[in-house]
C-alpha positions in Angstrom: 11.0 26.6 -9.6 12.2 27.9 -6.2 9.8 25.5 -4.5 11.2 22.6 -6.5 14.8 23.5 -5.7 14.0 23.7 -2.0 13.0 20.1 -2.1 16.6 19.3 -2.9 17.8 20.1 0.7 19.5 16.8 1.3 21.0 14.3 3.7 24.5 13.2 2.7 25.5 9.7 3.7 29.0 8.5 2.8 29.5 4.8 2.0 32.7 2.8 2.6 33.6 3.5 -1.1 33.4 7.2 -0.4 30.6 7.7 -2.8 27.8 10.0 -1.7 24.2 9.1 -1.5 21.7 11.9 -1.4 18.1 11.6 -0.1 15.8 14.0 -1.8 12.2 14.7 -0.8 9.9 14.8 -3.7 7.6 17.4 -2.2 7.8 20.0 0.6 6.4 18.6 3.8 3.3 20.8 3.8 2.6 20.3 0.1 2.4 16.6 -0.6 -0.4 16.2 -3.1 -3.4 14.1 -2.1 -2.2 13.8 1.5 -5.0 14.0 4.1 -4.3 16.8 6.6 -3.6 15.5 10.0 -3.5 11.8 8.9 -0.2 10.0 9.6 1.4 6.6 9.6 4.9 5.4 10.7 7.1 4.1 7.9 8.5 0.7 8.4 11.7 -0.9 7.1 12.3 -4.5 7.8 14.7 -7.2 6.5 13.1 -10.7 6.4 14.8 -14.1 6.8 14.9 -14.2 3.0 17.2 -11.2 2.9 14.7 -9.0 1.3 14.4 -5.4 2.7 10.7 -4.4 2.8 9.7 -0.8 3.2 6.0 -0.1 3.9 3.6 2.7 5.0 5.4 5.3 3.0 4.0 8.8 3.5 7.0 10.9 2.6 8.2 9.9 -0.9 11.9 10.4 -1.8 14.6 9.8 -4.3 17.9 8.4 -3.2 20.7 9.3 -5.6 23.6 6.9 -6.3 26.5 8.6 -8.1 29.1 6.8 -10.2 32.7 7.8 -10.0 33.2 11.0 -12.0 35.8 9.4 -14.2 33.3 6.7 -15.3 30.2 8.9 -15.6 28.5 8.6 -19.0 25.8 11.3 -18.5 23.0 8.7 -18.5 20.7 8.2 -15.6 17.8 6.0 -14.5 15.1 6.2 -11.9 14.5 2.8 -10.3 11.0 1.7 -9.1 11.2 -1.3 -6.7 8.4 -3.8 -6.7 6.2 -5.2 -4.0 2.6 -5.4 -5.2 1.8 -1.8 -4.2 1.9 -3.2 -0.7 5.6 -2.8 0.1 8.8 -1.7 -1.6 11.6 -4.3 -2.1 14.1 -1.5 -1.8 17.2 -3.6 -1.4 17.6 -6.2 -4.2 15.2 -4.2 -6.5 16.6 -0.8 -5.5 20.0 -0.2 -4.0 21.6 -3.3 -5.5 20.4 -2.2 -9.0 21.6 1.3 -8.4 25.1 0.2 -7.6 25.1 -2.1 -10.7 24.3 1.0 -12.8 27.0 3.0 -11.1 29.5 0.3 -12.2 28.5 1.2 -15.8 28.9 4.9 -15.2 25.1 5.5 -15.0 23.7 7.8 -12.3 20.9 6.0 -10.5 18.0 7.3 -8.4 15.9 4.8 -6.3 12.3 6.0 -6.0 10.5 5.5 -2.7 7.0 6.1 -3.8 3.9 6.2 -1.7 1.8 3.1 -1.6 -2.0 3.4 -2.0 -3.6 3.9 1.4 -7.0 5.6 1.8 -6.4 6.4 5.5 -3.8 9.0 4.6 -4.5 10.1 1.0 -7.3 10.9 -1.3 -7.6 9.1 -4.7 -5.0 6.6 -3.7 -4.8 5.2 -7.3 -3.3 8.5 -8.5 -0.5 8.7 -5.9 2.3 6.3 -7.1 2.2 7.8 -10.6 2.2 11.4 -9.2 5.4 10.5 -7.3 7.0 8.9 -10.3 6.2 11.9 -12.4 7.7 14.2 -9.8 10.8 12.1 -9.5 11.5 12.2 -13.2 10.8 15.9 -13.4 13.2 16.7 -10.5 16.0 14.5 -12.0 15.6 16.3 -15.4 15.3 19.8 -13.9 18.5 19.2 -11.9 20.4 17.3 -14.6 23.3 19.7 -14.8 23.9 19.4 -11.1 24.5 15.7 -11.4 26.3 15.8 -14.7 23.4 14.1 -16.5 22.3 14.5 -20.1 18.6 15.5 -19.8 17.9 13.5 -22.9 19.3 10.2 -21.5 17.1 9.7 -18.4 15.2 6.4 -18.2 13.0 4.5 -15.9 13.3 0.9 -14.6 10.8 -1.1 -12.7 10.4 -4.5 -11.2 7.1 -6.4 -10.8 4.6 -3.8 -9.5 7.4 -1.2 -9.9 7.4 -2.3 -13.5 3.7 -1.4 -13.7 4.5 2.0 -12.3 7.4 2.4 -14.8 5.2 1.3 -17.7 2.4 3.6 -16.5 4.9 6.5 -16.4 6.0 5.6 -19.9 2.4 5.6 -21.3 0.7 8.2 -19.0 3.4 10.9 -18.5 1.1 13.3 -20.3 -2.1 12.5 -18.4 -3.7 13.2 -15.1 -2.4 15.2 -12.1 1.2 16.4 -12.3 1.5 15.4 -16.0 4.3 17.0 -18.0 6.5 16.3 -21.0 9.4 16.7 -18.4 8.1 13.5 -16.8 8.6 11.4 -19.9 11.4 8.8 -19.7 13.8 8.5 -22.6 13.8 4.7 -22.2 12.2 2.0 -20.1 13.5 -1.2 -18.6 10.8 -3.5 -17.3 11.8 -6.6 -15.4 9.1 -9.2 -14.7 6.6 -6.3 -14.9 3.0 -6.2 -14.0 1.6 -4.6 -17.1 -2.1 -5.6 -17.5 -5.0 -5.3 -15.1 -7.2 -7.5 -17.4 -6.6 -11.1 -18.3 -3.3 -12.4 -16.8 -3.3 -9.6 -14.2 -1.4 -9.8 -10.9 -4.6 -9.3 -9.0 -2.8 -8.3 -5.8 -1.3 -5.3 -7.5 -4.5 -4.4 -9.3 -6.7 -4.6 -6.3 -4.2 -2.6 -4.1 -3.9 0.2 -6.6 -7.5 0.5 -7.6 -9.2 -0.5 -4.4 -12.9 0.2 -4.7 -12.4 1.1 -8.4 -11.1 -2.4 -9.3 -14.4 -3.4 -10.8 -14.6 -0.4 -13.1 -13.9 -1.5 -16.7 -12.7 2.0 -17.6 -10.1 2.0 -14.8 -9.0 -1.5 -15.6 -8.4 -0.5 -19.2 -6.7 2.8 -18.2 -4.1 1.0 -16.1 -3.7 -1.9 -18.5 -0.6 -0.4 -20.1 -0.4 -2.6 -23.1 -3.6 -0.8 -24.2 -2.0 2.6 -23.7 1.2 2.3 -25.8 1.5 4.8 -28.6 4.2 5.8 -31.1 5.4 8.2 -28.4 6.1 5.5 -25.9 9.9 5.3 -25.0 12.1 2.5 -26.3 11.7 -0.5 -24.0 13.7 -3.5 -22.8 11.8 -6.4 -21.2 12.9 -9.3 -19.1 10.6 -12.1 -17.9 10.7 -15.8 -17.0 8.3 -18.2 -18.5 7.8 -20.1 -15.2 6.8 -16.9 -13.3 3.7 -17.9 -11.3 3.2 -14.5 -9.7 3.1 -12.3 -12.8 2.4 -14.3 -16.0 4.9 -13.8 -18.8 2.0 -12.7 -21.0 2.3 -9.3 -19.2 5.6 -8.7 -21.0 4.5 -10.3 -24.2 1.5 -8.0 -24.4 3.6 -4.9 -23.9 6.1 -6.1 -26.5 3.4 -6.7 -29.1 1.9 -3.3 -28.4 5.3 -1.7 -28.9 5.7 -3.5 -32.3 2.2 -2.4 -33.4 3.1 1.2 -32.6 6.6 1.3 -34.0 8.3 1.6 -30.7 11.8 0.1 -30.5 11.6 -2.8 -28.2 13.7 -5.8 -27.1 12.4 -8.7 -25.0 14.3 -11.5 -23.3 12.3 -14.5 -22.1 13.9 -17.2 -20.0 12.6 -20.7 -19.3 13.3 -20.6 -15.5 13.7 -18.0 -12.8 10.3 -17.5 -11.3 9.7 -14.1 -9.9 11.5 -11.4 -7.8 15.1 -12.4 -8.5 16.6 -9.0 -9.4 20.3 -9.6 -10.0 20.3 -12.9 -8.0 20.3 -15.1 -11.0 23.3 -17.4 -10.8 21.3 -20.5 -10.1 18.9 -20.0 -13.0 21.1 -20.9 -16.0 20.6 -18.6 -19.0 18.7 -16.0 -16.9 22.1 -15.1 -15.5 22.7 -13.3 -18.8 19.9 -10.7 -18.5 22.1 -8.0 -17.0 24.7 -8.3 -19.8 21.9 -8.2 -22.4 20.5 -5.0 -20.7 23.9 -3.4 -20.7 24.4 -4.1 -24.4 20.9 -2.7 -25.2 21.7 0.5 -23.2 25.0 0.9 -25.1 23.2 0.6 -28.4 20.6 3.3 -27.6 20.9 6.5 -29.6 
């Protein structure tokens, strides 16, 4: 426990609205699991002409806390997993922007900067993103009182490949390295998520996560999260566009059907247009502009 608390030595950065952000290392520098001793890369953070912030070559995973005003805080919290195909993290529009949206509802938000599979700096790269997600959820729950959070109201949200990580956490929290009931989300929000590594897979995410293991039928099934849903899977909210050419809508449909089969409370919103990777930038897509309101209503209805 003392070691976990030491990881909360933080950097405070004050925004123009006077709210504090806190950057929290998931692991002590000398105890990052699966890290190869002596191997190093330099993290990159670049904003493209499309306005998307891309973070890559992550070797030191973190959580960034975004705190709502105390007079609005509801006690609920969410850990946000940006997408990026397990190649990069789209940490702006699928991270910080989402965190601030949650803050407006009184929800404490934590953006997860998870390590991306890279065999040059880590062993068993396919294990690493989930290990980081598990650790992030455990640290949030163990420090709930510090942030004024109800330990039974902590969810996970993920976009695209981040949706795969969020759905993997929701179905594998009790399996593999760093597994723990403390890592179990109380709810899941999956937005245009990668779910399956079988038919209708986003092959880029699958191949990057599994690497040389991508041809193993056992590993493909293990990380096809529609096959891993049980009655213990958290209540889930799904958003997808039918014209998504990157991650087929069947990914969300498969997870939805698995939740129905196993008696898991689930709500799914499918929209005719929107494509992929929009985050909250939905104004030009007609009815898709309603997904944040639908999500807010779902959250308010959770018991």
